[in-house]
mmCIF file of the protein (N, C-alpha, C, O) and its ligand, coordinates in Angstrom:
data_MODEL
# 
_entry.id   MODEL 
# 
loop_
_entity.id 
_entity.type 
_entity.pdbx_number_of_molecules 
1 polymer     1 
2 non-polymer 1 
# 
_entity_poly.entity_id                      1 
_entity_poly.type                           'polypeptide(L)' 
_entity_poly.nstd_linkage                   no 
_entity_poly.nstd_monomer                   no 
_entity_poly.pdbx_seq_one_letter_code       MVKCPECDAEIKPPSDSIEGEIVTCQDCGASYELVKEGKEYSLRPAQTVGEDWGQ 
_entity_poly.pdbx_seq_one_letter_code_can   MVKCPECDAEIKPPSDSIEGEIVTCQDCGASYELVKEGKEYSLRPAQTVGEDWGQ 
_entity_poly.pdbx_strand_id                 A 
# 
loop_
_entity_poly_seq.entity_id 
_entity_poly_seq.num 
_entity_poly_seq.mon_id 
_entity_poly_seq.hetero 
1 1  MET n 
1 2  VAL n 
1 3  LYS n 
1 4  CYS n 
1 5  PRO n 
1 6  GLU n 
1 7  CYS n 
1 8  ASP n 
1 9  ALA n 
1 10 GLU n 
1 11 ILE n 
1 12 LYS n 
1 13 PRO n 
1 14 PRO n 
1 15 SER n 
1 16 ASP n 
1 17 SER n 
1 18 ILE n 
1 19 GLU n 
1 20 GLY n 
1 21 GLU n 
1 22 ILE n 
1 23 VAL n 
1 24 THR n 
1 25 CYS n 
1 26 GLN n 
1 27 ASP n 
1 28 CYS n 
1 29 GLY n 
1 30 ALA n 
1 31 SER n 
1 32 TYR n 
1 33 GLU n 
1 34 LEU n 
1 35 VAL n 
1 36 LYS n 
1 37 GLU n 
1 38 GLY n 
1 39 LYS n 
1 40 GLU n 
1 41 TYR n 
1 42 SER n 
1 43 LEU n 
1 44 ARG n 
1 45 PRO n 
1 46 ALA n 
1 47 GLN n 
1 48 THR n 
1 49 VAL n 
1 50 GLY n 
1 51 GLU n 
1 52 ASP n 
1 53 TRP n 
1 54 GLY n 
1 55 GLN n 
# 
loop_
_struct_asym.id 
_struct_asym.entity_id 
A 1 
B 2 
# 
loop_
_chem_comp.id 
_chem_comp.type 
_chem_comp.mon_nstd_flag 
ALA 'L-peptide linking' y 
ARG 'L-peptide linking' y 
ASP 'L-peptide linking' y 
CYS 'L-peptide linking' y 
GLN 'L-peptide linking' y 
GLU 'L-peptide linking' y 
GLY 'peptide linking'   y 
ILE 'L-peptide linking' y 
LEU 'L-peptide linking' y 
LYS 'L-peptide linking' y 
MET 'L-peptide linking' y 
PRO 'L-peptide linking' y 
SER 'L-peptide linking' y 
THR 'L-peptide linking' y 
TRP 'L-peptide linking' y 
TYR 'L-peptide linking' y 
VAL 'L-peptide linking' y 
ZN  non-polymer         . 
# 
_pdbx_entity_nonpoly.entity_id   2 
_pdbx_entity_nonpoly.name        ? 
_pdbx_entity_nonpoly.comp_id     ZN 
# 
_pdbx_nonpoly_scheme.asym_id         B 
_pdbx_nonpoly_scheme.entity_id       2 
_pdbx_nonpoly_scheme.mon_id          ZN 
_pdbx_nonpoly_scheme.ndb_seq_num     1 
_pdbx_nonpoly_scheme.pdb_seq_num     101 
_pdbx_nonpoly_scheme.auth_seq_num    101 
_pdbx_nonpoly_scheme.pdb_mon_id      ZN 
_pdbx_nonpoly_scheme.auth_mon_id     ZN 
_pdbx_nonpoly_scheme.pdb_strand_id   A 
_pdbx_nonpoly_scheme.pdb_ins_code    . 
# 
loop_
_atom_site.group_PDB 
_atom_site.id 
_atom_site.type_symbol 
_atom_site.label_atom_id 
_atom_site.label_alt_id 
_atom_site.label_comp_id 
_atom_site.label_asym_id 
_atom_site.label_entity_id 
_atom_site.label_seq_id 
_atom_site.pdbx_PDB_ins_code 
_atom_site.Cartn_x 
_atom_site.Cartn_y 
_atom_site.Cartn_z 
_atom_site.occupancy 
_atom_site.B_iso_or_equiv 
_atom_site.pdbx_formal_charge 
_atom_site.auth_seq_id 
_atom_site.auth_comp_id 
_atom_site.auth_asym_id 
_atom_site.auth_atom_id 
_atom_site.pdbx_PDB_model_num 
ATOM   1   N  N  . MET A 1 1  ? -3.690  -11.125 -3.005  1.00 0.00 ? 1   MET A N  1 
ATOM   2   C  CA . MET A 1 1  ? -2.864  -10.387 -3.916  1.00 0.00 ? 1   MET A CA 1 
ATOM   3   C  C  . MET A 1 1  ? -3.584  -9.025  -4.507  1.00 0.00 ? 1   MET A C  1 
ATOM   4   O  O  . MET A 1 1  ? -4.717  -9.055  -4.988  1.00 0.00 ? 1   MET A O  1 
ATOM   5   N  N  . VAL A 1 2  ? -2.889  -7.979  -4.425  1.00 0.00 ? 2   VAL A N  1 
ATOM   6   C  CA . VAL A 1 2  ? -3.462  -6.735  -4.956  1.00 0.00 ? 2   VAL A CA 1 
ATOM   7   C  C  . VAL A 1 2  ? -2.532  -6.167  -5.956  1.00 0.00 ? 2   VAL A C  1 
ATOM   8   O  O  . VAL A 1 2  ? -1.338  -6.464  -5.992  1.00 0.00 ? 2   VAL A O  1 
ATOM   9   N  N  . LYS A 1 3  ? -3.100  -5.354  -6.753  1.00 0.00 ? 3   LYS A N  1 
ATOM   10  C  CA . LYS A 1 3  ? -2.251  -4.716  -7.835  1.00 0.00 ? 3   LYS A CA 1 
ATOM   11  C  C  . LYS A 1 3  ? -2.000  -3.168  -7.503  1.00 0.00 ? 3   LYS A C  1 
ATOM   12  O  O  . LYS A 1 3  ? -2.876  -2.424  -7.060  1.00 0.00 ? 3   LYS A O  1 
ATOM   13  N  N  . CYS A 1 4  ? -0.656  -2.781  -7.785  1.00 0.00 ? 4   CYS A N  1 
ATOM   14  C  CA . CYS A 1 4  ? -0.415  -1.586  -7.502  1.00 0.00 ? 4   CYS A CA 1 
ATOM   15  C  C  . CYS A 1 4  ? -1.126  -0.613  -8.444  1.00 0.00 ? 4   CYS A C  1 
ATOM   16  O  O  . CYS A 1 4  ? -1.051  -0.823  -9.655  1.00 0.00 ? 4   CYS A O  1 
ATOM   17  N  N  . PRO A 1 5  ? -1.802  0.426   -7.981  1.00 0.00 ? 5   PRO A N  1 
ATOM   18  C  CA . PRO A 1 5  ? -2.495  1.384   -8.935  1.00 0.00 ? 5   PRO A CA 1 
ATOM   19  C  C  . PRO A 1 5  ? -1.574  2.166   -9.872  1.00 0.00 ? 5   PRO A C  1 
ATOM   20  O  O  . PRO A 1 5  ? -1.941  2.633   -10.950 1.00 0.00 ? 5   PRO A O  1 
ATOM   21  N  N  . GLU A 1 6  ? -0.346  2.264   -9.364  1.00 0.00 ? 6   GLU A N  1 
ATOM   22  C  CA . GLU A 1 6  ? 0.554   3.023   -10.238 1.00 0.00 ? 6   GLU A CA 1 
ATOM   23  C  C  . GLU A 1 6  ? 1.109   2.366   -11.329 1.00 0.00 ? 6   GLU A C  1 
ATOM   24  O  O  . GLU A 1 6  ? 1.151   2.923   -12.426 1.00 0.00 ? 6   GLU A O  1 
ATOM   25  N  N  . CYS A 1 7  ? 1.568   1.173   -11.141 1.00 0.00 ? 7   CYS A N  1 
ATOM   26  C  CA . CYS A 1 7  ? 2.415   0.370   -12.129 1.00 0.00 ? 7   CYS A CA 1 
ATOM   27  C  C  . CYS A 1 7  ? 1.875   -0.955  -12.454 1.00 0.00 ? 7   CYS A C  1 
ATOM   28  O  O  . CYS A 1 7  ? 2.427   -1.666  -13.293 1.00 0.00 ? 7   CYS A O  1 
ATOM   29  N  N  . ASP A 1 8  ? 0.807   -1.319  -11.816 1.00 0.00 ? 8   ASP A N  1 
ATOM   30  C  CA . ASP A 1 8  ? -0.026  -2.566  -12.013 1.00 0.00 ? 8   ASP A CA 1 
ATOM   31  C  C  . ASP A 1 8  ? 0.810   -3.859  -11.620 1.00 0.00 ? 8   ASP A C  1 
ATOM   32  O  O  . ASP A 1 8  ? 0.466   -4.995  -11.947 1.00 0.00 ? 8   ASP A O  1 
ATOM   33  N  N  . ALA A 1 9  ? 1.907   -3.568  -10.909 1.00 0.00 ? 9   ALA A N  1 
ATOM   34  C  CA . ALA A 1 9  ? 2.695   -4.671  -10.393 1.00 0.00 ? 9   ALA A CA 1 
ATOM   35  C  C  . ALA A 1 9  ? 1.733   -5.310  -9.162  1.00 0.00 ? 9   ALA A C  1 
ATOM   36  O  O  . ALA A 1 9  ? 0.868   -4.693  -8.540  1.00 0.00 ? 9   ALA A O  1 
ATOM   37  N  N  . GLU A 1 10 ? 2.090   -6.583  -9.002  1.00 0.00 ? 10  GLU A N  1 
ATOM   38  C  CA . GLU A 1 10 ? 1.363   -7.265  -7.985  1.00 0.00 ? 10  GLU A CA 1 
ATOM   39  C  C  . GLU A 1 10 ? 2.079   -7.009  -6.511  1.00 0.00 ? 10  GLU A C  1 
ATOM   40  O  O  . GLU A 1 10 ? 3.298   -7.065  -6.349  1.00 0.00 ? 10  GLU A O  1 
ATOM   41  N  N  . ILE A 1 11 ? 1.285   -6.769  -5.646  1.00 0.00 ? 11  ILE A N  1 
ATOM   42  C  CA . ILE A 1 11 ? 1.769   -6.648  -4.231  1.00 0.00 ? 11  ILE A CA 1 
ATOM   43  C  C  . ILE A 1 11 ? 1.025   -7.700  -3.429  1.00 0.00 ? 11  ILE A C  1 
ATOM   44  O  O  . ILE A 1 11 ? -0.200  -7.813  -3.385  1.00 0.00 ? 11  ILE A O  1 
ATOM   45  N  N  . LYS A 1 12 ? 1.953   -8.485  -2.776  1.00 0.00 ? 12  LYS A N  1 
ATOM   46  C  CA . LYS A 1 12 ? 1.378   -9.557  -1.884  1.00 0.00 ? 12  LYS A CA 1 
ATOM   47  C  C  . LYS A 1 12 ? 1.494   -9.068  -0.452  1.00 0.00 ? 12  LYS A C  1 
ATOM   48  O  O  . LYS A 1 12 ? 2.593   -9.020  0.101   1.00 0.00 ? 12  LYS A O  1 
ATOM   49  N  N  . PRO A 1 13 ? 0.371   -8.703  0.156   1.00 0.00 ? 13  PRO A N  1 
ATOM   50  C  CA . PRO A 1 13 ? 0.321   -8.399  1.536   1.00 0.00 ? 13  PRO A CA 1 
ATOM   51  C  C  . PRO A 1 13 ? 0.648   -9.548  2.442   1.00 0.00 ? 13  PRO A C  1 
ATOM   52  O  O  . PRO A 1 13 ? 0.164   -10.654 2.201   1.00 0.00 ? 13  PRO A O  1 
ATOM   53  N  N  . PRO A 1 14 ? 1.459   -9.352  3.494   1.00 0.00 ? 14  PRO A N  1 
ATOM   54  C  CA . PRO A 1 14 ? 1.841   -10.416 4.371   1.00 0.00 ? 14  PRO A CA 1 
ATOM   55  C  C  . PRO A 1 14 ? 0.481   -11.027 5.027   1.00 0.00 ? 14  PRO A C  1 
ATOM   56  O  O  . PRO A 1 14 ? -0.514  -10.346 5.277   1.00 0.00 ? 14  PRO A O  1 
ATOM   57  N  N  . SER A 1 15 ? 0.590   -12.279 5.240   1.00 0.00 ? 15  SER A N  1 
ATOM   58  C  CA . SER A 1 15 ? -0.499  -13.141 5.553   1.00 0.00 ? 15  SER A CA 1 
ATOM   59  C  C  . SER A 1 15 ? -1.187  -12.632 6.883   1.00 0.00 ? 15  SER A C  1 
ATOM   60  O  O  . SER A 1 15 ? -2.382  -12.815 7.120   1.00 0.00 ? 15  SER A O  1 
ATOM   61  N  N  . ASP A 1 16 ? -0.374  -12.023 7.666   1.00 0.00 ? 16  ASP A N  1 
ATOM   62  C  CA . ASP A 1 16 ? -0.898  -11.340 8.892   1.00 0.00 ? 16  ASP A CA 1 
ATOM   63  C  C  . ASP A 1 16 ? -1.220  -9.876  8.832   1.00 0.00 ? 16  ASP A C  1 
ATOM   64  O  O  . ASP A 1 16 ? -1.274  -9.146  9.822   1.00 0.00 ? 16  ASP A O  1 
ATOM   65  N  N  . SER A 1 17 ? -1.433  -9.496  7.563   1.00 0.00 ? 17  SER A N  1 
ATOM   66  C  CA . SER A 1 17 ? -1.678  -7.964  7.449   1.00 0.00 ? 17  SER A CA 1 
ATOM   67  C  C  . SER A 1 17 ? -2.952  -7.673  8.070   1.00 0.00 ? 17  SER A C  1 
ATOM   68  O  O  . SER A 1 17 ? -3.877  -8.482  8.120   1.00 0.00 ? 17  SER A O  1 
ATOM   69  N  N  . ILE A 1 18 ? -2.980  -6.461  8.556   1.00 0.00 ? 18  ILE A N  1 
ATOM   70  C  CA . ILE A 1 18 ? -4.038  -5.861  9.167   1.00 0.00 ? 18  ILE A CA 1 
ATOM   71  C  C  . ILE A 1 18 ? -4.593  -4.625  8.459   1.00 0.00 ? 18  ILE A C  1 
ATOM   72  O  O  . ILE A 1 18 ? -3.826  -3.946  7.775   1.00 0.00 ? 18  ILE A O  1 
ATOM   73  N  N  . GLU A 1 19 ? -5.779  -4.321  8.573   1.00 0.00 ? 19  GLU A N  1 
ATOM   74  C  CA . GLU A 1 19 ? -6.204  -2.962  7.865   1.00 0.00 ? 19  GLU A CA 1 
ATOM   75  C  C  . GLU A 1 19 ? -5.409  -1.859  8.363   1.00 0.00 ? 19  GLU A C  1 
ATOM   76  O  O  . GLU A 1 19 ? -5.103  -1.785  9.554   1.00 0.00 ? 19  GLU A O  1 
ATOM   77  N  N  . GLY A 1 20 ? -5.045  -0.960  7.463   1.00 0.00 ? 20  GLY A N  1 
ATOM   78  C  CA . GLY A 1 20 ? -4.311  0.199   7.845   1.00 0.00 ? 20  GLY A CA 1 
ATOM   79  C  C  . GLY A 1 20 ? -2.835  0.116   7.673   1.00 0.00 ? 20  GLY A C  1 
ATOM   80  O  O  . GLY A 1 20 ? -2.132  1.125   7.729   1.00 0.00 ? 20  GLY A O  1 
ATOM   81  N  N  . GLU A 1 21 ? -2.340  -1.120  7.458   1.00 0.00 ? 21  GLU A N  1 
ATOM   82  C  CA . GLU A 1 21 ? -0.999  -1.387  7.427   1.00 0.00 ? 21  GLU A CA 1 
ATOM   83  C  C  . GLU A 1 21 ? -0.381  -0.815  6.076   1.00 0.00 ? 21  GLU A C  1 
ATOM   84  O  O  . GLU A 1 21 ? -1.032  -0.894  5.034   1.00 0.00 ? 21  GLU A O  1 
ATOM   85  N  N  . ILE A 1 22 ? 0.745   -0.301  6.104   1.00 0.00 ? 22  ILE A N  1 
ATOM   86  C  CA . ILE A 1 22 ? 1.318   0.309   5.034   1.00 0.00 ? 22  ILE A CA 1 
ATOM   87  C  C  . ILE A 1 22 ? 2.146   -0.758  4.127   1.00 0.00 ? 22  ILE A C  1 
ATOM   88  O  O  . ILE A 1 22 ? 3.019   -1.495  4.586   1.00 0.00 ? 22  ILE A O  1 
ATOM   89  N  N  . VAL A 1 23 ? 1.746   -0.726  2.803   1.00 0.00 ? 23  VAL A N  1 
ATOM   90  C  CA . VAL A 1 23 ? 2.520   -1.701  2.061   1.00 0.00 ? 23  VAL A CA 1 
ATOM   91  C  C  . VAL A 1 23 ? 3.143   -0.975  1.014   1.00 0.00 ? 23  VAL A C  1 
ATOM   92  O  O  . VAL A 1 23 ? 2.540   0.006   0.577   1.00 0.00 ? 23  VAL A O  1 
ATOM   93  N  N  . THR A 1 24 ? 4.388   -1.324  0.471   1.00 0.00 ? 24  THR A N  1 
ATOM   94  C  CA . THR A 1 24 ? 5.082   -0.607  -0.506  1.00 0.00 ? 24  THR A CA 1 
ATOM   95  C  C  . THR A 1 24 ? 5.310   -1.481  -1.733  1.00 0.00 ? 24  THR A C  1 
ATOM   96  O  O  . THR A 1 24 ? 5.670   -2.656  -1.657  1.00 0.00 ? 24  THR A O  1 
ATOM   97  N  N  . CYS A 1 25 ? 5.091   -0.876  -2.782  1.00 0.00 ? 25  CYS A N  1 
ATOM   98  C  CA . CYS A 1 25 ? 5.219   -1.595  -4.039  1.00 0.00 ? 25  CYS A CA 1 
ATOM   99  C  C  . CYS A 1 25 ? 6.825   -1.676  -4.325  1.00 0.00 ? 25  CYS A C  1 
ATOM   100 O  O  . CYS A 1 25 ? 7.597   -0.718  -4.277  1.00 0.00 ? 25  CYS A O  1 
ATOM   101 N  N  . GLN A 1 26 ? 7.152   -3.001  -4.626  1.00 0.00 ? 26  GLN A N  1 
ATOM   102 C  CA . GLN A 1 26 ? 8.496   -3.319  -4.870  1.00 0.00 ? 26  GLN A CA 1 
ATOM   103 C  C  . GLN A 1 26 ? 9.031   -2.681  -6.184  1.00 0.00 ? 26  GLN A C  1 
ATOM   104 O  O  . GLN A 1 26 ? 10.203  -2.374  -6.399  1.00 0.00 ? 26  GLN A O  1 
ATOM   105 N  N  . ASP A 1 27 ? 8.014   -2.540  -6.993  1.00 0.00 ? 27  ASP A N  1 
ATOM   106 C  CA . ASP A 1 27 ? 8.312   -1.927  -8.394  1.00 0.00 ? 27  ASP A CA 1 
ATOM   107 C  C  . ASP A 1 27 ? 8.547   -0.527  -8.498  1.00 0.00 ? 27  ASP A C  1 
ATOM   108 O  O  . ASP A 1 27 ? 9.560   -0.107  -9.057  1.00 0.00 ? 27  ASP A O  1 
ATOM   109 N  N  . CYS A 1 28 ? 7.678   0.237   -7.995  1.00 0.00 ? 28  CYS A N  1 
ATOM   110 C  CA . CYS A 1 28 ? 7.775   1.727   -8.115  1.00 0.00 ? 28  CYS A CA 1 
ATOM   111 C  C  . CYS A 1 28 ? 7.995   2.387   -6.780  1.00 0.00 ? 28  CYS A C  1 
ATOM   112 O  O  . CYS A 1 28 ? 8.261   3.588   -6.737  1.00 0.00 ? 28  CYS A O  1 
ATOM   113 N  N  . GLY A 1 29 ? 7.897   1.659   -5.689  1.00 0.00 ? 29  GLY A N  1 
ATOM   114 C  CA . GLY A 1 29 ? 8.191   2.187   -4.444  1.00 0.00 ? 29  GLY A CA 1 
ATOM   115 C  C  . GLY A 1 29 ? 7.057   3.048   -3.808  1.00 0.00 ? 29  GLY A C  1 
ATOM   116 O  O  . GLY A 1 29 ? 7.250   3.679   -2.769  1.00 0.00 ? 29  GLY A O  1 
ATOM   117 N  N  . ALA A 1 30 ? 5.906   3.049   -4.451  1.00 0.00 ? 30  ALA A N  1 
ATOM   118 C  CA . ALA A 1 30 ? 4.820   3.753   -3.935  1.00 0.00 ? 30  ALA A CA 1 
ATOM   119 C  C  . ALA A 1 30 ? 4.223   3.049   -2.625  1.00 0.00 ? 30  ALA A C  1 
ATOM   120 O  O  . ALA A 1 30 ? 4.161   1.824   -2.517  1.00 0.00 ? 30  ALA A O  1 
ATOM   121 N  N  . SER A 1 31 ? 3.820   3.887   -1.706  1.00 0.00 ? 31  SER A N  1 
ATOM   122 C  CA . SER A 1 31 ? 3.260   3.336   -0.519  1.00 0.00 ? 31  SER A CA 1 
ATOM   123 C  C  . SER A 1 31 ? 1.771   3.473   -0.476  1.00 0.00 ? 31  SER A C  1 
ATOM   124 O  O  . SER A 1 31 ? 1.162   4.450   -0.910  1.00 0.00 ? 31  SER A O  1 
ATOM   125 N  N  . TYR A 1 32 ? 1.200   2.357   0.115   1.00 0.00 ? 32  TYR A N  1 
ATOM   126 C  CA . TYR A 1 32 ? -0.343  2.401   0.145   1.00 0.00 ? 32  TYR A CA 1 
ATOM   127 C  C  . TYR A 1 32 ? -0.772  1.838   1.536   1.00 0.00 ? 32  TYR A C  1 
ATOM   128 O  O  . TYR A 1 32 ? -0.106  1.050   2.208   1.00 0.00 ? 32  TYR A O  1 
ATOM   129 N  N  . GLU A 1 33 ? -1.879  2.317   1.833   1.00 0.00 ? 33  GLU A N  1 
ATOM   130 C  CA . GLU A 1 33 ? -2.472  1.802   2.997   1.00 0.00 ? 33  GLU A CA 1 
ATOM   131 C  C  . GLU A 1 33 ? -3.424  0.540   2.621   1.00 0.00 ? 33  GLU A C  1 
ATOM   132 O  O  . GLU A 1 33 ? -4.165  0.547   1.638   1.00 0.00 ? 33  GLU A O  1 
ATOM   133 N  N  . LEU A 1 34 ? -3.323  -0.403  3.413   1.00 0.00 ? 34  LEU A N  1 
ATOM   134 C  CA . LEU A 1 34 ? -4.056  -1.642  3.215   1.00 0.00 ? 34  LEU A CA 1 
ATOM   135 C  C  . LEU A 1 34 ? -5.523  -1.444  3.655   1.00 0.00 ? 34  LEU A C  1 
ATOM   136 O  O  . LEU A 1 34 ? -5.795  -0.983  4.763   1.00 0.00 ? 34  LEU A O  1 
ATOM   137 N  N  . VAL A 1 35 ? -6.433  -1.796  2.780   1.00 0.00 ? 35  VAL A N  1 
ATOM   138 C  CA . VAL A 1 35 ? -7.846  -1.787  3.222   1.00 0.00 ? 35  VAL A CA 1 
ATOM   139 C  C  . VAL A 1 35 ? -8.425  -3.063  3.087   1.00 0.00 ? 35  VAL A C  1 
ATOM   140 O  O  . VAL A 1 35 ? -8.431  -3.564  1.963   1.00 0.00 ? 35  VAL A O  1 
ATOM   141 N  N  . LYS A 1 36 ? -8.915  -3.678  4.040   1.00 0.00 ? 36  LYS A N  1 
ATOM   142 C  CA . LYS A 1 36 ? -9.547  -4.939  3.911   1.00 0.00 ? 36  LYS A CA 1 
ATOM   143 C  C  . LYS A 1 36 ? -11.043 -4.836  3.665   1.00 0.00 ? 36  LYS A C  1 
ATOM   144 O  O  . LYS A 1 36 ? -11.811 -4.156  4.346   1.00 0.00 ? 36  LYS A O  1 
ATOM   145 N  N  . GLU A 1 37 ? -11.399 -5.641  2.540   1.00 0.00 ? 37  GLU A N  1 
ATOM   146 C  CA . GLU A 1 37 ? -12.888 -5.510  2.137   1.00 0.00 ? 37  GLU A CA 1 
ATOM   147 C  C  . GLU A 1 37 ? -13.340 -6.985  2.076   1.00 0.00 ? 37  GLU A C  1 
ATOM   148 O  O  . GLU A 1 37 ? -13.214 -7.682  1.070   1.00 0.00 ? 37  GLU A O  1 
ATOM   149 N  N  . GLY A 1 38 ? -13.910 -7.421  3.312   1.00 0.00 ? 38  GLY A N  1 
ATOM   150 C  CA . GLY A 1 38 ? -14.282 -8.866  3.340   1.00 0.00 ? 38  GLY A CA 1 
ATOM   151 C  C  . GLY A 1 38 ? -12.983 -9.673  3.371   1.00 0.00 ? 38  GLY A C  1 
ATOM   152 O  O  . GLY A 1 38 ? -12.112 -9.441  4.209   1.00 0.00 ? 38  GLY A O  1 
ATOM   153 N  N  . LYS A 1 39 ? -12.869 -10.640 2.426   1.00 0.00 ? 39  LYS A N  1 
ATOM   154 C  CA . LYS A 1 39 ? -11.675 -11.291 2.161   1.00 0.00 ? 39  LYS A CA 1 
ATOM   155 C  C  . LYS A 1 39 ? -10.654 -10.821 1.349   1.00 0.00 ? 39  LYS A C  1 
ATOM   156 O  O  . LYS A 1 39 ? -9.536  -11.334 1.314   1.00 0.00 ? 39  LYS A O  1 
ATOM   157 N  N  . GLU A 1 40 ? -11.025 -9.798  0.651   1.00 0.00 ? 40  GLU A N  1 
ATOM   158 C  CA . GLU A 1 40 ? -10.215 -9.112  -0.290  1.00 0.00 ? 40  GLU A CA 1 
ATOM   159 C  C  . GLU A 1 40 ? -9.471  -7.916  0.247   1.00 0.00 ? 40  GLU A C  1 
ATOM   160 O  O  . GLU A 1 40 ? -10.004 -7.226  1.115   1.00 0.00 ? 40  GLU A O  1 
ATOM   161 N  N  . TYR A 1 41 ? -8.398  -7.658  -0.167  1.00 0.00 ? 41  TYR A N  1 
ATOM   162 C  CA . TYR A 1 41 ? -7.546  -6.508  0.082   1.00 0.00 ? 41  TYR A CA 1 
ATOM   163 C  C  . TYR A 1 41 ? -7.637  -5.374  -1.030  1.00 0.00 ? 41  TYR A C  1 
ATOM   164 O  O  . TYR A 1 41 ? -7.687  -5.689  -2.219  1.00 0.00 ? 41  TYR A O  1 
ATOM   165 N  N  . SER A 1 42 ? -7.656  -4.177  -0.657  1.00 0.00 ? 42  SER A N  1 
ATOM   166 C  CA . SER A 1 42 ? -7.554  -3.263  -1.701  1.00 0.00 ? 42  SER A CA 1 
ATOM   167 C  C  . SER A 1 42 ? -6.608  -2.207  -1.079  1.00 0.00 ? 42  SER A C  1 
ATOM   168 O  O  . SER A 1 42 ? -6.289  -2.268  0.108   1.00 0.00 ? 42  SER A O  1 
ATOM   169 N  N  . LEU A 1 43 ? -6.164  -1.225  -1.925  1.00 0.00 ? 43  LEU A N  1 
ATOM   170 C  CA . LEU A 1 43 ? -5.205  -0.258  -1.497  1.00 0.00 ? 43  LEU A CA 1 
ATOM   171 C  C  . LEU A 1 43 ? -5.779  1.187   -1.771  1.00 0.00 ? 43  LEU A C  1 
ATOM   172 O  O  . LEU A 1 43 ? -6.568  1.512   -2.659  1.00 0.00 ? 43  LEU A O  1 
ATOM   173 N  N  . ARG A 1 44 ? -5.224  1.941   -0.847  1.00 0.00 ? 44  ARG A N  1 
ATOM   174 C  CA . ARG A 1 44 ? -5.649  3.426   -0.966  1.00 0.00 ? 44  ARG A CA 1 
ATOM   175 C  C  . ARG A 1 44 ? -4.306  4.138   -0.713  1.00 0.00 ? 44  ARG A C  1 
ATOM   176 O  O  . ARG A 1 44 ? -3.490  3.679   0.086   1.00 0.00 ? 44  ARG A O  1 
ATOM   177 N  N  . PRO A 1 45 ? -4.109  5.201   -1.369  1.00 0.00 ? 45  PRO A N  1 
ATOM   178 C  CA . PRO A 1 45 ? -2.793  5.963   -1.264  1.00 0.00 ? 45  PRO A CA 1 
ATOM   179 C  C  . PRO A 1 45 ? -2.531  6.369   0.274   1.00 0.00 ? 45  PRO A C  1 
ATOM   180 O  O  . PRO A 1 45 ? -3.399  6.823   1.020   1.00 0.00 ? 45  PRO A O  1 
ATOM   181 N  N  . ALA A 1 46 ? -1.347  6.156   0.580   1.00 0.00 ? 46  ALA A N  1 
ATOM   182 C  CA . ALA A 1 46 ? -0.974  6.393   1.956   1.00 0.00 ? 46  ALA A CA 1 
ATOM   183 C  C  . ALA A 1 46 ? -0.827  7.866   2.147   1.00 0.00 ? 46  ALA A C  1 
ATOM   184 O  O  . ALA A 1 46 ? -0.416  8.621   1.266   1.00 0.00 ? 46  ALA A O  1 
ATOM   185 N  N  . GLN A 1 47 ? -1.196  8.242   3.379   1.00 0.00 ? 47  GLN A N  1 
ATOM   186 C  CA . GLN A 1 47 ? -1.039  9.696   3.809   1.00 0.00 ? 47  GLN A CA 1 
ATOM   187 C  C  . GLN A 1 47 ? 0.458   9.919   3.925   1.00 0.00 ? 47  GLN A C  1 
ATOM   188 O  O  . GLN A 1 47 ? 1.042   9.539   4.940   1.00 0.00 ? 47  GLN A O  1 
ATOM   189 N  N  . THR A 1 48 ? 1.119   10.529  2.914   1.00 0.00 ? 48  THR A N  1 
ATOM   190 C  CA . THR A 1 48 ? 2.496   10.820  3.081   1.00 0.00 ? 48  THR A CA 1 
ATOM   191 C  C  . THR A 1 48 ? 2.774   12.286  3.422   1.00 0.00 ? 48  THR A C  1 
ATOM   192 O  O  . THR A 1 48 ? 2.023   13.151  2.973   1.00 0.00 ? 48  THR A O  1 
ATOM   193 N  N  . VAL A 1 49 ? 3.778   12.594  4.166   1.00 0.00 ? 49  VAL A N  1 
ATOM   194 C  CA . VAL A 1 49 ? 4.065   13.735  4.745   1.00 0.00 ? 49  VAL A CA 1 
ATOM   195 C  C  . VAL A 1 49 ? 4.686   14.691  3.495   1.00 0.00 ? 49  VAL A C  1 
ATOM   196 O  O  . VAL A 1 49 ? 4.603   15.918  3.530   1.00 0.00 ? 49  VAL A O  1 
ATOM   197 N  N  . GLY A 1 50 ? 5.250   14.030  2.507   1.00 0.00 ? 50  GLY A N  1 
ATOM   198 C  CA . GLY A 1 50 ? 5.875   14.718  1.402   1.00 0.00 ? 50  GLY A CA 1 
ATOM   199 C  C  . GLY A 1 50 ? 7.348   15.010  1.679   1.00 0.00 ? 50  GLY A C  1 
ATOM   200 O  O  . GLY A 1 50 ? 7.980   14.409  2.547   1.00 0.00 ? 50  GLY A O  1 
ATOM   201 N  N  . GLU A 1 51 ? 7.826   15.890  0.959   1.00 0.00 ? 51  GLU A N  1 
ATOM   202 C  CA . GLU A 1 51 ? 9.292   16.040  0.917   1.00 0.00 ? 51  GLU A CA 1 
ATOM   203 C  C  . GLU A 1 51 ? 9.717   17.102  1.897   1.00 0.00 ? 51  GLU A C  1 
ATOM   204 O  O  . GLU A 1 51 ? 10.903  17.311  2.153   1.00 0.00 ? 51  GLU A O  1 
ATOM   205 N  N  . ASP A 1 52 ? 8.688   17.790  2.455   1.00 0.00 ? 52  ASP A N  1 
ATOM   206 C  CA . ASP A 1 52 ? 8.913   19.030  3.336   1.00 0.00 ? 52  ASP A CA 1 
ATOM   207 C  C  . ASP A 1 52 ? 8.955   18.539  4.838   1.00 0.00 ? 52  ASP A C  1 
ATOM   208 O  O  . ASP A 1 52 ? 8.098   18.887  5.649   1.00 0.00 ? 52  ASP A O  1 
ATOM   209 N  N  . TRP A 1 53 ? 9.969   17.741  5.138   1.00 0.00 ? 53  TRP A N  1 
ATOM   210 C  CA . TRP A 1 53 ? 10.070  17.322  6.510   1.00 0.00 ? 53  TRP A CA 1 
ATOM   211 C  C  . TRP A 1 53 ? 10.545  18.410  7.393   1.00 0.00 ? 53  TRP A C  1 
ATOM   212 O  O  . TRP A 1 53 ? 10.236  18.344  8.582   1.00 0.00 ? 53  TRP A O  1 
ATOM   213 N  N  . GLY A 1 54 ? 11.210  19.340  6.994   1.00 0.00 ? 54  GLY A N  1 
ATOM   214 C  CA . GLY A 1 54 ? 11.797  20.409  7.819   1.00 0.00 ? 54  GLY A CA 1 
ATOM   215 C  C  . GLY A 1 54 ? 12.986  19.947  8.483   1.00 0.00 ? 54  GLY A C  1 
ATOM   216 O  O  . GLY A 1 54 ? 13.726  19.138  7.924   1.00 0.00 ? 54  GLY A O  1 
ATOM   217 N  N  . GLN A 1 55 ? 13.237  20.414  9.677   1.00 0.00 ? 55  GLN A N  1 
ATOM   218 C  CA . GLN A 1 55 ? 14.388  19.885  10.574  1.00 0.00 ? 55  GLN A CA 1 
ATOM   219 C  C  . GLN A 1 55 ? 14.560  20.973  11.574  1.00 0.00 ? 55  GLN A C  1 
ATOM   220 O  O  . GLN A 1 55 ? 15.413  20.873  12.455  1.00 0.00 ? 55  GLN A O  1 
HETATM 221 ZN ZN . ZN  B 2 .  ? 3.968   0.052   -8.176  1.00 0.00 2 101 ZN  A ZN 1 
# 
C-alpha cells in the first residue's frame, strides 16, 4: 500500500505490479510511476505529456 503524494489517499498496487507500472489515484486522478524498493513500493510522478497533444 502506498499513499498518494497529492491527496494522501491510499493506492493499492495490483499484486502483480512491476516497477515502472503507472498507477492512478482513485481520489484525485493523479498518475504515478510505481517504483519498487525492496519489498516496498513508492511512487514518483509519471512523465505526462501534458495537455498539448497537438493533432
Ligand atoms: Zn491522490
